[in-house]
N, C-alpha and C positions, 0 to 999 in steps of 0.2 A: 278327509276333505278339510277339516279345520286346520290342519297342518299346512296344506296347499294354500288356503286363503292367507294364512300368516305369512308365508314365504312371498306370496304375491304382493301383499301390502307392503312388506319391507323392501321389496325390490321397487315398488313405485316411489317410495321415500328416497331411496338411494338415487334413483334416475332423476327425481325432482330436484335433488341437490346438485347433480352433475350437469344437468342440461343447461341452467343459466350461465355457468362458468364456459361451457362449450360455445354456446351461442355467442357470448361476450367475446371469446377468443376468435371466433369466425369473423366478427364485424370489426374487431380492433386492428389498427386504429383508424377511427373514423373522423378524427380532428387532431390538430397539432399537439404534440406531447411536450411536456415541460421537464427540463433536467435541472435540478437545483444543485448549483456549485457551492460548497461551504467556504470559499475563500474569496478574496478580492480580484480585481481585473488584472490581466497581465501576468499572473502566476502560473505555475506548472499545470495545475488543474484546468484553469481557464484555457491556455493555449491548447492543451491537449484535446479537450472536449470540444472546442470549437472547431479544431481541425477534422476530428473524427465525424461529429455531427453535420458537418457541411454537406455530406452526401446522403443523409438520412432519407430524404424523399425518394431516392433511387432504390433503397433497400428495405425501408420501413413503410413506405407509401404515404408518409406524412413528415413535415418537418419537425425537428426537435428544437425548441426554444430554450436558450439559456437563461436561467434566473440566478443572479449572484446574490448570495445570502452570507456575507461574511460575519464573524463575530464569535467569541467563546471558543476559539480554537477549532471551530466546525460544529460545536455542540448545538448551536441555534438551529442551523440548518438541518442537522440530522433529526432533531426534535420535530421540525416542521415536516420533513419527509415521512417520518414515522407515523404521524396524525393524518396524513392525507388519505384520500379515498384509495383503496387497494384496487384500482381499476386500471392500472398501467399508464394512466396520463400524467402521473407524477414520478420521475425517476430521480434517483440521488447519486451524485457523484461522490463515492465515499473514498476513504483513505485510511491510513493507519491511525492518526490522531483522533478523528471524531468517532471511529468505529472500533477501534481496539484499545488504545491507551487510555483515552478519557473514561469510557464506560467500564473498562476493567479495573482501573485503579482508583477514579475518583467519582464514579457513578454518574458522570455526565455523558453527553452524546448517547448514541445508540449503537448496541452491539448485534451479534448474530442471533439474539433472541428477540429483537425488535424490528430488524429489518431482514429482507430476503435477499440472498445473494443472486445476481443475475449474471455478471461475468467480470472478470478481471481484465481491464484493457492493457495496462503496462506496469512495470516497475522500473526502478533505478538501483543499480547495486550500490553498496557501500564501499567506502575506500578509507584506507588508514595510512597515513604518512607521517614522517618525522622530520625534525630540524636536521640538516646535513651534518651537523657537529654532534649529533646524538651518540652515545656511547654504545651503539649497536647499529649495524648495517642491514640485517634481515629481521623478519619476524621471530624466527626461533631465537636469535640472539636477544631480541627485546623481551620474550617470554623468560628468559634465563635471568635477564637483568631485573626484571620486574619481580621475580621470585626471590632475588638477593637483596632487593632494596624495596621492600613493602611500603606502599603509600607516597613514594618520592616522585613517581612519574606524573607529570601534569598533562592532562588529556582534555582537550578542547572538543565539545560536541555541538551540533546545531540547535540544542536547546533540551531541557528537561523532558525526558520520556519521548523524545525523538527516536526513529528506529535505531540509529547508530549509538545514541545514549543507551538504549535498552541493550545493545549488543555488549557493551562494556560492563553493564550491570550484570548480564548473564555470565559472561567470561569470568567476572569475579566470583560469582556464586559457584560456578561449576569447577574452576582451576584453583581456586584460593588465593589468587593474585590480588593486590590491593593498589589502586591507583587513585588520584585526585582529579575527579571529574568537574570540568568547569563549562558549564551551559552558556552558549552565546545566542543570539538572535539570528539564526541561519548559518549556513555554511561559509558565506562570504566573510563575515566577522572571524570565523575560525582560521581562515587562510591567512587573513591579515595578522592575527595574533601568532600564528606558526611563523611567518615571514618576519615579524618583529622580534621573535625569541621570547615571546611572553608564555608560551606552552612548549611542551616536549614533542607532543604528538597531537595531530589533529585528525578528525574524522568528518568526512564530507562526501559528497558525490564525485565520482571519477571524472565527470565533465569539468568539474572546477579546477582540476590538477592540469588539464591539457595546456592552458596558456603558460605554465611554467615547467612544462615536460623536459625541455632541453636547456634549462637555465641553471640547474645545479642547486637552485635555492630550496627545493623540497625533496626529501628522500622517500620515494614510495616504498611502502612495506608490503601492502596486501590488498588484493581485491576480494571483497566479500561476496562471491558468486561462485557458481559451479563450474563456469568456464571463463578462461581468460578473455578480456575485452579486446575487440578488434583495434581500437585506437591506442591502447597500451599493452600489447601482446607480451611484454617482457615482465609483467607484473604478475607474480605467483597468485593463486587462488587460496581461499581458506582450506580447500580440500587438499591440495598440494602441500601446503604448510603443516597439515596434520592437526588443525585446530579440533579440540574436542567437540563432539556434536556439530561438526561443521555444517550439516543439512538444517539444523535448527538455528544456527548463527546467521546462516546466509538468509533464511527466512525472515528472521527478525531485522536484518540491516536493510531491508528493501522498502523505501517508501513506494507504495503502490496506489494505483488509481483504479477504481472499480465501479460498476453500476449495481445499484440496489433498488428495491421496491419495498413498500410497506408490506408487512406480514398479512397474509390472507389473500394476496394477489394470486389469481387463478394460475395454475402451472402452465396452462396453454399460452398465457400472455407472457409469462417469464421466459418460456422457451422461444416465443417468436420475437421478444426484444433481444435476447442473447444471440439468436441467430442472425438478426439484422446488424447488430454490433460486430459480430464476427466478420460478416462481409463488408461493413464499412471499414473495419481495421486492415482488410486485405485490399481495399481499393488503391491502386498506384498513385492517385493524386493525394490520397490521405498520407500514405507513407512518405511521399516526397515532402510534404509539408512538415511533418514532424521531424524529418531526418535533418531539415535546414537548422533546427535548434538542438540537435544532438540527441534527440529521443528515438525510442524504439518501441514496438509492439511486443507485448508478452501476453496473449490472450488465453484466458482460462474460461471454460464453459461453467454452468451453474454448479454442477457437482463438485468439480475440481476446486474452483474458487471457494466454495462453501467450505471445504475440508481445510484449506490452507488458512483462510480467515478464522475458523473456529480454533485452529491449532495455535495461531499466533495469539489470539484472544486469551486462551487459557494459560499460555506462558506469561503474558503481561499480568494476568491476575495473581500468579505465584510470585513474580518479581515484585509486585506491588506490596505484597504482604511482608517481604524482607526489606525493602528500601524506602517505601512511604513513610514519611515522617508525621 
């Protein structure tokens, strides 16, 4: 009899803990939801999430209000999101810098231990190109040249610890090559430096190469993705070129954008938000909007996104131990 009573009491405790979250999930959302964007107006995050959330009332039942909170490489906004009430009414538009690079390497921003993965919305593949007068014409030839000439290749990246900057650090660690990395403030300045002959190789987003596709001014070497890109189908992938650990390299090269919530948010709400975003990203009007500026959707649900994010975060931590000064 005593044992049965203990079991009954334990069951009541468990049910009392579950019922509030369940009821909250059933009622959610009963008012507009806020999405914090950690960068300024007009950027990739802002454009993408404004397009996707424009149809939020149709799929979530409430509008999603955009709140721009730039500063600190996204760390300020990430901190604010992590401190918000875990009730689903504050979402965070996360990315590599505020949620992987900064927390893993510098202890700023918020990583997978402080925020909960809801879904990845998209990513952009990395791209590597050279000056047309480079002493190599393919990636394999470039690898041979780098091994024979350690430290001589000058490589421009969109910034320190940007996704493609991380790829080069990872390649140096894994293959033994040595290059001189020059960080710029974004991919645009990298292309200008490449066109001006100030660097030997540039790393940036493929869409930035398209205006120069038929000019002969830039020599494309490699697409850092699993599949060739529709706009430049003649450029081989890292898998085709036999890059060591190509899967990890591709993962690291991708500037991604995803949705997160504070830790402790009930799973029923996480699932509801993830489902709504999946439907939003499948909406034809949304797809048409983002295709106008050359973007695509690469949706991942909570479990898949969480795994990819965690894997990337751990690689950043290891690289930070090697390269952080």
